[in-house]
C-alpha positions in Angstrom: -28.6 -44.9 -15.4 -30.4 -41.6 -16.2 -30.9 -41.5 -19.7 -29.6 -38.6 -22.2 -33.2 -36.9 -23.1 -34.1 -37.2 -19.1 -30.7 -35.4 -18.4 -30.6 -33.3 -21.3 -34.5 -32.3 -20.4 -33.5 -31.4 -17.0 -30.5 -29.0 -18.4 -32.9 -27.2 -20.5 -35.0 -26.6 -17.7 -32.2 -25.6 -15.3 -31.1 -22.9 -18.3 -34.6 -22.2 -20.0 -37.2 -22.3 -16.9 -34.6 -21.1 -13.9 -32.5 -19.1 -15.8 -29.2 -20.7 -14.1 -25.7 -19.6 -15.7 -24.3 -21.3 -18.2 -21.1 -21.9 -16.1 -23.7 -23.4 -13.2 -25.3 -25.2 -15.2 -21.8 -27.1 -16.5 -21.5 -28.0 -13.0 -24.9 -29.8 -13.0 -24.0 -31.5 -16.3 -20.9 -32.8 -14.3 -22.2 -34.1 -11.4 -24.8 -36.0 -13.6 -21.9 -37.6 -15.1 -21.0 -39.1 -12.1 -24.0 -40.3 -10.8 -24.8 -41.9 -14.3 -21.2 -43.5 -14.2 -22.2 -45.0 -10.6 -25.5 -46.3 -11.9 -24.0 -48.0 -14.7 -21.3 -49.5 -12.8 -24.3 -50.7 -10.1 -26.3 -52.2 -13.0 -28.9 -49.9 -12.0 -31.0 -48.7 -15.0 -32.4 -45.6 -14.7 -33.4 -43.4 -11.8 -37.2 -45.8 -11.5 -34.8 -48.2 -10.3 -32.8 -46.7 -7.8 -34.1 -46.8 -4.1 -33.3 -45.2 -1.2 -30.2 -47.7 0.0 -29.2 -47.3 -3.3 -28.5 -43.2 -2.6 -26.8 -43.9 0.5 -24.0 -46.2 -1.1 -24.0 -43.4 -3.5 -23.1 -41.1 -0.7 -20.3 -43.5 0.4 -19.1 -44.1 -2.9 -18.7 -40.2 -3.2 -16.5 -39.8 -0.4 -15.0 -43.4 0.2 -14.7 -45.7 -2.7 -14.3 -43.2 -5.4 -11.2 -42.6 -6.9 -10.2 -39.9 -5.7 -12.6 -39.5 -3.0 -14.8 -35.9 -3.0 -14.5 -33.5 -0.7 -17.3 -33.2 1.7 -18.5 -30.0 0.3 -18.4 -31.5 -3.0 -20.2 -34.4 -2.0 -22.9 -32.1 -1.0 -23.2 -30.0 -4.6 -23.5 -33.7 -6.3 -26.4 -34.9 -3.6 -27.9 -31.7 -4.2 -28.1 -32.3 -8.1 -28.9 -35.3 -7.9 -32.2 -34.5 -5.4 -33.0 -31.8 -8.2 -32.8 -34.2 -11.0 -34.9 -36.6 -9.1 -37.7 -34.3 -8.4 -37.6 -32.9 -11.6 -38.4 -36.5 -13.3 -41.4 -36.8 -10.8 -42.7 -33.8 -11.7 -42.4 -34.2 -15.1 -44.2 -38.0 -14.3 -41.4 -39.7 -15.7 -41.0 -41.5 -12.4 -43.3 -42.4 -9.9 -41.8 -41.4 -6.7 -38.8 -39.1 -5.5 -36.6 -41.6 -3.3 -34.2 -38.8 -3.0 -36.6 -36.9 -1.0 -35.1 -37.7 2.6 -31.5 -38.1 1.2 -28.6 -35.7 3.4 -25.6 -35.0 2.4 -23.0 -35.4 5.0 -22.9 -32.4 7.4 -20.5 -29.8 6.5 -18.0 -28.8 9.2 -17.6 -25.3 10.5 -15.7 -23.3 9.0 -14.5 -20.1 11.6 -13.8 -17.2 10.0 -10.2 -16.4 10.1 -9.3 -13.0 11.2 -5.9 -11.5 12.5 -4.7 -9.1 15.1 -5.3 -5.5 15.3 -1.7 -5.4 15.7 -1.4 -7.0 12.3 -4.1 -5.1 10.5 -2.5 -2.0 11.7 1.1 -3.3 10.3 -0.6 -4.1 7.1 -2.0 -0.7 6.5 1.4 0.6 7.3 2.6 -1.3 4.7 0.4 -0.2 2.0 1.0 3.6 3.0 3.4 6.0 0.6 3.1 9.1 -1.2 3.2 7.9 -4.7 0.1 7.8 -6.8 -0.6 3.9 -6.7 0.4 4.2 -2.9 -2.3 6.5 -1.7 -4.7 4.4 -3.8 -3.6 1.4 -2.4 -4.1 2.6 1.2 -7.1 4.2 0.7 -8.4 0.9 -0.7 -7.1 -1.0 2.3 -8.5 1.5 4.8 -12.1 1.3 3.3 -12.4 -2.2 3.4 -11.2 -2.8 6.9 -13.5 0.2 8.2 -16.5 -1.2 6.6 -16.1 -4.7 6.1 -17.1 -4.5 2.5 -16.5 -7.3 0.3 -13.9 -7.0 -2.5 -16.2 -6.9 -5.2 -18.5 -4.1 -3.5 -15.2 -1.7 -2.6 -14.3 -2.0 -6.1 -18.0 -1.3 -7.4 -18.3 2.0 -5.3 -18.5 5.2 -7.3 -17.3 8.4 -6.1 -21.2 9.5 -5.1 -21.9 6.5 -3.0 -19.5 8.6 -0.5 -22.4 10.3 1.5 -21.7 13.3 3.8 -18.1 12.6 3.9 -18.1 10.1 6.6 -20.5 7.2 5.4 -20.1 4.9 2.4 -23.2 3.4 0.4 -22.1 -0.3 -0.2 -24.2 -2.4 -2.7 -24.0 -6.3 -1.4 -25.6 -9.5 -2.9 -28.8 -9.1 -4.8 -28.3 -5.4 -5.3 -29.1 -4.7 -1.3 -28.0 -1.4 -0.3 -26.8 -0.4 3.0 -25.1 2.6 4.6 -21.9 1.8 6.9 -19.9 4.5 8.8 -16.3 5.7 7.9 -13.9 5.9 10.6 -11.2 9.0 10.4 -8.5 6.9 9.4 -10.4 5.7 6.4 -11.6 9.3 5.5 -8.2 10.6 5.7 -6.9 8.1 3.3 -9.7 8.6 1.1 -9.8 12.3 1.4 -6.2 12.2 0.3 -6.5 9.8 -2.3 -9.4 11.7 -4.4 -7.3 15.2 -3.9 -3.5 13.9 -4.9 -4.0 10.4 -6.9 -7.5 9.7 -8.5 -7.1 12.7 -11.2 -4.1 11.7 -12.0 -5.1 7.8 -12.3 -8.5 9.6 -14.0 -6.9 11.6 -17.1 -4.8 7.9 -18.0 -8.8 6.7 -19.4 -12.1 7.4 -20.3 -14.5 9.2 -17.9 -15.5 6.5 -15.3 -17.8 7.3 -12.1 -15.3 4.9 -10.4 -14.0 5.2 -6.9 -10.8 3.3 -7.2 -9.0 3.0 -10.7 -6.5 1.2 -12.0 -3.8 2.4 -13.5 -4.9 2.6 -17.2 -7.4 4.8 -15.8 -10.5 2.4 -15.6 -12.0 0.6 -12.7 -9.9 -1.4 -10.5 -10.1 -4.9 -11.0 -11.0 -7.6 -8.4 -7.3 -9.3 -9.0 -5.7 -6.2 -8.9 -7.3 -5.7 -5.5 -6.0 -9.4 -4.5 -2.3 -8.3 -5.7 -2.8 -5.0 -3.7 -3.2 -7.0 0.1 -1.2 -9.6 -0.9 1.9 -7.3 -1.6 0.8 -5.4 1.2 0.7 -8.4 3.3 4.3 -9.2 2.1 5.9 -6.1 3.0 4.4 -6.2 6.7 6.2 -9.9 7.2 2.8 -11.2 8.2 3.1 -15.1 8.9 -0.5 -15.4 7.6 -2.5 -15.8 4.9 -4.6 -12.7 4.2 -7.3 -12.1 1.3 -9.8 -9.4 1.1 -12.0 -11.2 3.0 -9.5 -11.5 5.7 -10.3 -7.8 6.3 -14.1 -8.3 6.7 -13.6 -10.9 8.9 -11.4 -9.0 11.1 -13.7 -6.1 10.6 -16.4 -8.4 12.4 -14.4 -10.1 15.2 -12.6 -7.0 16.3 -16.2 -5.1 16.6 -17.5 -8.2 18.3 -14.3 -8.0 20.6 -15.0 -4.6 21.2 -18.5 -5.1 22.8 -20.4 -4.4 19.6 -24.1 -6.0 19.5 -24.3 -9.2 17.1 -27.5 -7.5 15.1 -25.7 -4.0 14.5 -22.6 -5.7 13.2 -25.2 -8.0 10.9 -26.3 -4.6 9.6 -23.0 -3.7 8.8 -21.7 -6.8 6.9 -24.8 -7.0 5.0 -26.3 -10.7 6.0 -29.5 -11.4 5.7 -29.2 -13.7 8.5 -27.9 -13.1 11.9 -27.2 -17.0 12.4 -24.2 -15.9 9.7 -23.1 -13.2 11.7 -23.1 -15.2 15.0 -20.4 -17.4 13.7 -18.2 -14.6 14.6 -19.3 -14.5 17.9 -17.7 -18.5 18.3 -14.4 -16.7 16.9 -14.3 -14.2 19.7 -15.0 -17.1 22.7 -12.2 -19.0 21.3 -10.1 -16.4 21.8 -11.5 -15.3 25.4 -11.1 -19.5 25.6 -7.6 -19.4 25.0 -6.5 -16.4 26.9 -8.3 -18.0 29.9 -6.4 -21.0 29.8 -3.1 -19.2 29.4 -3.6 -16.3 32.2 -5.7 -18.5 34.9 -3.4 -20.3 37.4 -6.2 -23.0 37.7 -7.3 -23.4 34.2 -5.2 -26.4 33.3 
């Protein structure tokens, strides 16, 4: 099996040369432990003794014979780790050939984004309304999430100065990539109410901070609090489906496309680096059209 020195060298490479986070390296370590255990059980003496057919059997072991078997996404992660180990050992001259080069993990099933209807979004937003300090904040947060399609991390990372010219907001996405997204009239009104009647009262409870959305102690709102705001609003609205911050992002994209927006415009608004990611939402709208057609057309069934 992979000797401790080889695995340790690879993990040091990931930590020092590639600069991966501690938790990420720990995940690699766990994956390699699975691989090492399987090689030992199979009587294979190190990576140099492994062939392509052995690795195919390893994939089968992960998804079928292992107790418990791994999910497809976990198999894909382990395979990626094993390929990385073999590639590293070849680069270091510790083995001659990379038999994992053509190894492919099982194809991941396409997960369509789960959006909720416009009516459910309106019920959710209405349930967050109120005149209390926290209620004004919660309403503004949810309106901004749905109006901009922001990730929850982007929304709680907003500063007051990121509100530009009153009707657009500056969001910072993955890798610090910046994008400008318009604010609708409902989100603008909710933000105005929050900034005038709520945020000053929250701000005095803590030290000065540029954060737009504040917690009850006057500090920047946490992800956990944002999740609780949405969960509580969904419960009050009596929604029958599970709702998360990403649900509003999915609904934002789906409703724009259903309304006729160009997919590349939606790509820019979401901050996707590839239009292929955004095009997943077109499958959702196509499914909706298909369902409506089947239900309404007299000769559809």
